Phi, psi and omega in degrees: 000007184265157176236167185277094175234177185291151182295326182275034179303134183247168185300156187307318181303341186265003186293140179285163183245131175290143177085158185242003183289144180300311178301326178288325174295320180295317179297321180292323177294320178298316181297324182285338184240024187296327181300323182278330172297315175298317183296313175300316178298318179294314181300318179292321179296307180296325181292324178286334179285323184219126179296331184293335184299324182266009181287160180300319184295320179284328173301318175294324178294321181296316181297319179295311179303324183289335188298304184295311181300321180296313178298318177294324177294319173303317183289318178296328181299324185297311176296323180300320179298339177252018174081021180233190178208152178225101184279348191271356184303313181298320177293323173302317174307310183295314183294317180294321179289330175290322174305310183297315182293322183290321178298317182292320178290332188265319187251342184073208180095176179298140177306319184288331176295310178297323177300316179298325177291320172300314179298321180295323179294313179299321179296316179296324179294316175300319178296325178291318175301312181298326178295316178300322187282326185267311184278322182267354179055042174281151180289128184296325177300312183284318182299312184288330173297316180296315178298329176296317176299314180301313184291322177298318179294322179292323175295317177298325178286321180298319181272351185059030179071017183238152175275130183268118186245345185275046180281136186288151183297328179296337182270325191254011188301323188298337180295332181246002182287151181234160177223105184065034180084357180250146180300146183279341185298315177298334172297320177296318179299314180298314176303316176297322176303307181299318183290328179288324177296315178299315182302311188283326185262333191240006182237160178294326176301313178298315176296325176293320178304313177293322178296312179300317181287332175288318180195097180301317179294317176296319179298317181288326174297328183277000176101358178282131182276094190299312182299316180298316179301319179293321178300315179299320180297318177294319180294315180294325177297318178301312179301317179294322175300318181297315176298320180292326177298315176300314180299319182291320176296321182291321181283322176282340187055039183191155170239116182265162179295344178238032183308126174089345181302325184288350182272353191302303183301311181291327178293329176281321183294317184305305179295322181297311177302322178283003172105005175287123181286141176285347181262353179093161171087353187218135175153158180219159177295323175298319181295319175300321179300314180301320178295320177300308180295322180299310180294321181289321174299322178298314182299308185291317181299316179291330174298315181295328179273007176060035171281130181306139189298331182286354177273344181295318179294324178295319176296316177304315178297317176297325181289322175298316177305309179300317181297315181294321175301314180296321177296318178296318181295317179301314183289324184286322192248342187239358183246130179290000000 
């Protein structure tokens, strides 16, 4: 899934624009920031349609809903940045959260310990995916699709096809916790955004991730251990999905037999809409945040305007198509 670009590929917002004409520069700027332009337009549009949309309560609701999707989007972005993909992350989220909740209900112990066990399970699943893709040379699309089916079946068996609702307050407290009157969950998302930004922009690992996604062969020739970088990305993605799984269970106060399945489309759409290239080597945390907020605003806004829920998925698919088309145009005509 990788393409031949320079080893030193940097995040999307800093890409140069071909040509020196003012109109061309303006168009290039619009293409690089289209997600934020869409977001502002939608917020204003929904705000004019419904006064409740811009209320503090609804803004808090948007931020809480964006937290789980945002963490999953960050997780999905890591394999994408190295030119791979992981379709199993939403299923990993559901299975690992069920493991943590089951351990807490069965064995007791501190909530944070059982949560960490769930995150560890998710990390191991991600590591195994990366190992299969690099060492066994399995196609990431097929391998993670198979893992998704396995985890969905395992979750169904673990829950016996029933929704688990008797989660102890000690385990799910964080879903309703507040900080200064605002939900705590978005704070965790912000911390994750900052940590991911530092990782990608300020560390050797981050630079290696962009290099591998830009050109794996050149990266290998430069001494970068390509397989190790990919395995690390898959393991980190699994860990983030595990944290998202705990937060989702805590927020919903339940574990469903298909926990996390509804996030698959949006978790993939958010980073792509935010400018993460499906071919690897390009993308930024700020762009991912824009994609997450855009999709969340669409979901909440359409719900407030009483649009049937099945249209939301169709709109998400159209937006993925538009985002990929815009990215292709930007790369072909505006990137040196």
